[in-house]
N, C-alpha and C positions, 0 to 999 in steps of 0.2 A: 364585843364578844356576845354571841347568842347563847343564852342559857338553855342547855339541852335537858336539864333536869336529871342528868346522869351523874352518879357519884363514883368516886374511886379512892383507892389508897395507893400511896407511892412507897415502895419498899426499897431500901438501899438508895435513898433519894438524892444523896450527894448535895450539890449546890442548887439543884432544882431544875436542870435543863429539861428533863422529861415532863415535869409538871408544868413548866411554862407552856409547852406545846399543847398538852392536854387541856389546860385551862383556857388557852386561846381558842381551842376547838369547842369549848362549851362544857367541859366536864367540871364537876365540883369536887374539890379535895375535901375529904373527911379526916384523913390522918396520914402521917408520914413517919418513916423510920430511918434514922441515920446515926451511925455511931461516931462519926468524926465531929468534934466540937465546933471547929470553924465552919465546916460545911453546914451543920445543923443551924448555926447562927445565921449564915448567909441565907439559907432557905427561909427561915422565919422572918428575917429582916425585910425581905422583899415581898411579903404578903401581909395585907392589912389584918390587924387584930389577931396576929399569930405570934406567939412567943416561942423561943427555942425550947422552953420547958414543956410546951404542949406536944412536942414530938417525942416519940419513943427513941431510945438510944440503941443499945445493943440488941439486935433482933434475937440473938441466942438466949437472952435472959427474959424474953417475954413469955409468960405463961399462956399456952394456947387457949385455955378456958377463958382468959381475960381479954382476948382479942375483940370480941363484940363491944365490951365495955370501953376499951380504949378508943375504938372507932366511933362509938356512939350510935351504932346501928347493928342489927342482926345480920344484915347483908349489904353488899354494895354491887354496883353494876360492873365494875372493873377493878381487878388487882393488877398493878403494873410495877415494873422495876427490873432489877437485874443485879445479882450479887457482884462483889468486886471481881474484876475481870482478870487480875494478874495471875490467879491460879490456873486459868485456862490457857495461858500462853504455852505454845509447844516448846518454847525456849526455856522457860522457867520450870515447867512441870510436865514434861512429855508423858510421864507415867501416871499422872493424876494424883500424885502423892501430896500435893499442897492442900492443907486443911481448908483453905478458902473455897476449894472446889465443892465442898459439901454444904455451903451456905444455901444452895438452891433448895435443900430440904426444908429450910425455914420458910422460904417462899411458898413451897407446896403446902405447908401447915396453914399459912394465912388463907390460901385459896380454899382449902378444905373447911376452914372455920367460917368463911364468909360466903362461900358458894356463889361467886359472881357469875354473870352470864359469860364473861370472858376474862382471860388473863393474858397480859402482854409481857413477854419475857425477853429481855434484851441483853446481849453479851457480845464479846469478841468472837469473830468467826472461828478462832482456834478451838472453841468449845466443841466444834464438830469433830475434831480430830484427836483431842486429848484422850489418852488411854484407849485408842482405837474406837473412839466415839461412845464410850460407855456412859459418860455423863449425860450427853444429849439423849441417849436411849433411856437412861433412868428418868429424865424429865418427861419423855413421851409416855413411859409406862405409868409414872405417878399420876399424870393428868388423866390418862386413859382409865386408871382404876377409879377415878372420881367421876367418870362419865363425860369427859371432855374429848373432843376431836382436836388433834394437834396438827398444825401446819407450821413449816419453818422455811426461811430463805435468808440468804445473805444479801443485804442491801448496800448500795453505794450512796453515800449522803449527797453527792453532787447531783444525783438523779431526782433529788427532792428540793433543789434550789439552794443547797448549802455550798459555799465556795471552798469545798474540801472533799478530797477523795477518801473519806473515812468509811471503812467497810465494817458492818456490824451484822451479827446474826440476830434475827428476829423470830421469836417463837410465839405463835398465837394459838391459844387454846380456847375453844368455844363449845358451848352446849347446843348451839344451833348446828344442825346437821349440814345445811347447805349454805355456802356463802355466795352472794350475787356476783362478786368479783373475786377471782383467785388471787391469793396473796402473791404468788409467783409473778403475776403480771402487773402488779401495782407499782407504778412510778408516776411522778408528777410531770415528767418530761419537760424540763425547762426549755424555754424558747432558745436559749443558749446557756451552756454551763457557765455559771459565774466564776470569774477568776479571782485571784488574790486581791488585786487592786480594785476590783468591783466591790469588794467587801470593806477594804480599809483605805482606799485612795483619798478620802476626804479628811483623814486624821492628820494632825499636824506633824511636821518633822520633829524628831527628838533624837538627841545625840546620846552616846553611851553615858550612863549614869545620870541622865537628866529625867525630869518629870515635867509634863505639860498638862495644864488643867483647863485650857481654853481652846475652843475650836477656832480655826482661822480660815475655813473655806466652807462653802455650801455643799451639801450632798450632791454627788455627780451621777449616781445610779439609783434605781428604785430600791435596791438592797440597802445602800447606805442611808437613804431617806427613811426607810422602814425601821432600821435598827437604831437610828438616832432619835426618831420620833420627835417629841417636843423637849427632849433633854437639852439643857443649856450649860451643864457642868460636866466636863470631861474627867473621868476618874480612871485609875489603874493604868494610865498611859505613862508608864515608867520603864525606862530601858535599863538593862543590866549594865553594870559599870565595867565594861571590857577593858582590859589592859591595852596599852598602845600597840604591843606586838600583835595582839589578836586583831585589832582594827586594821593594822597594816596588812596582815595576812589576808583577811577577807575582802579588803578593798580591791584586790586583783580578780575577784570572781564576778563574772557578768550575770545579768538577769537570767535566772534559771540554771546557771552554771554550777560547777562543783570544784572540789579540791584540786583537780588536775590542772587548773588554771593558776594555782599558786606557784610562784617561782620556787625552784628547787631549794634555794638557800633559806626559804621561809616555810617550807613544808612542815606540817605538824608531825610529830613522831608517833602519835597514837590517834585513836578515834575510830568510830564505826565507819562502815563503808559509805553510808549516806550522810556522814557528818561533814561540816565545813562546806555546806551547799546552800545556794540561794533558792528561795521559792521563785517560781516563774510567775511573772506579773499577770499574764493573761490566761493562766490555767488555774484550776482549783488547787489548793494546797494539799500536801500530803497530810496524813492524820496529825492533828494537833495534840501534843502530849504535854506533860508537866515540864518537859525539857524545852519548851518553846523559846526560851531566852538563851539557850546554851548551844552555840554553833558547834562545839566539840562533841555534842551528844545526839544531834538530830539535824535534819534539813529544816532549818528554821530562820535562816538569815533573810532579812527584809529584801525584797527585790532590788531596791535602789540604795537604801541607807546601810551603813556599815555597822550592823548590830543585829542581835537576835530580836524576835518579836517582843513587844510589850504585852502584859496581860490583857489590856483592852483590845489589842489587835488579835490576840488569840481568841478572846471572847467574841469578837466580830466574826472571825472565821468559823466559830462554832454556832453563830447566829444568836448569841445572847444580845438583848437590847442594851443600849448604852445606859439606860436608867437602872440597870441591874447593878447592885452594889455587892462587892465581895468582902467578907470579913477575914481577918487573919494576917499572918505574915506574908511577905511577898512570895515565898516558896509555897505556902499553903494556898494562896490564891491561884497560883499557876496550876497546882495539883487539882483544885476544884474545877477549873476550866478544862484542863486536859482530860479529866475523868468523866466529864459530863456527856449526856446524850444531846446532840444538837437540837435545840428547840424547834427549828423548822422541820426536821425529820419527825419529831414527836407530834407536831401539829398536823402534819400530813397524815400520819397514821390515825390521829384522832378523827379526822374527817372520814377516813376509810372505815373505821369502826362504826361511826354513826350510821353509815349507809348499810354496811354488810352485816353487822351484828345486831344493831338496835333498830333497823328498819326506819331510819329517820330521813326525811327529805332535807337536803341542804337548803339553807336560807339564801336569799340574794346576797346578804352580807358575807356569808361563808364562801359563796362562789366567787365573790369579788376578792376575798382574801386569798383563795387558791390561785386566782389570776396573778396576784401580787407575788406569791411564792414562785411562780413559774417565770416571772419576768424580771428577776433581780438584776440581771446584767444590763438591762436597757437603761437609757437615760430617762428621766421623768417625761421629757418631751416625746421620745420614741414610744414610751409606755402608752401615752394618750393617743398618739397618731396611729399606732398599730393595733389598738384594742379591738376594733371590729374585725380586722384580718385574722388575728390570732384566735379569737373565739374560744371554743372549748377545747377539751383534750382530744388528741388524735388517737390515742391507744384505746382499744375497746375495753380493756380491763381497768382503765384508769377512771377516776371520778369524772362524771359527766358535768361539764359546766355550761353546756348549751342552754339557751333560753327556751 
């Protein structure tokens, strides 16, 4: 990781997916805020010399005047984060009445107190539509009142090398009037969208109710190799203990198939329209949620094995490295993973910010890293063989990797 000398704070930090990416891009964390005890513990555990007590807890209880003291600096280069997304769901709160919708005001307070060059605000795409768009408009006006220019777009995570069709709204506020690359045109353009098995295909088979702690195969793709790294202990690879009737039911569903393939006599009596469905092995997953292990609640059945995803498989599809350890109960771990920003997505935006906001030239190490993010679906052999052919990015608005 190249040290950019740029500092940031992470608000509503969760388990740390956003910070993994920003840190990998060279940003230095000064402070983080997270109210959930388990997530705060996970965040601290995975960072050297950081204890959970060093993080702020409930952002609503932070005195604005004390923010610089908490951070240890009068200003930072970047304020990043995003309040809990549930309140912006059109299903849960179409009229904007959910109290969580107003947590963005606390985010604004931190920006106002620290006056960064930029603020990166991430949330579910439903934020655009909740209460006829009044919350997004309030964000724009609040940033505008502080002298920031605001740009926003909905991104699809698979466009950034994540093996998942997770769609998120990204709001970028900057004090710089002109950006070299427009936010709307910024994608990493993977050589090929990584599919589910590109991300998890090297993980050992595990049956319902079982836990496996040892790898039994070598990484088969660049993505698997990158996420495994030098980790030699497999954690969080624990399958839900499905009942036999559930296993029988889902055993009739083919790769990428759905509940219509279940025999009439075994059909479930309830469930969402997308429940009891298998992920397609060669396509990106749907959005990974805290229900990743519950076939009755989401499309989360392993492409070939008769069970829902394990937390480690969910973490892989979110692009958390295998070395990342999650604290808490099994349900708490699933929640942390499902609520996280995919680290690959955050890392890509870190490189974008370096060039467009902070006028930094990417190092050769960073260019090589971007190349890796684009080539996750390739085998390691293909990765080396095609390196010269693939070269830099094709899209004019995307980071230039050409020598």
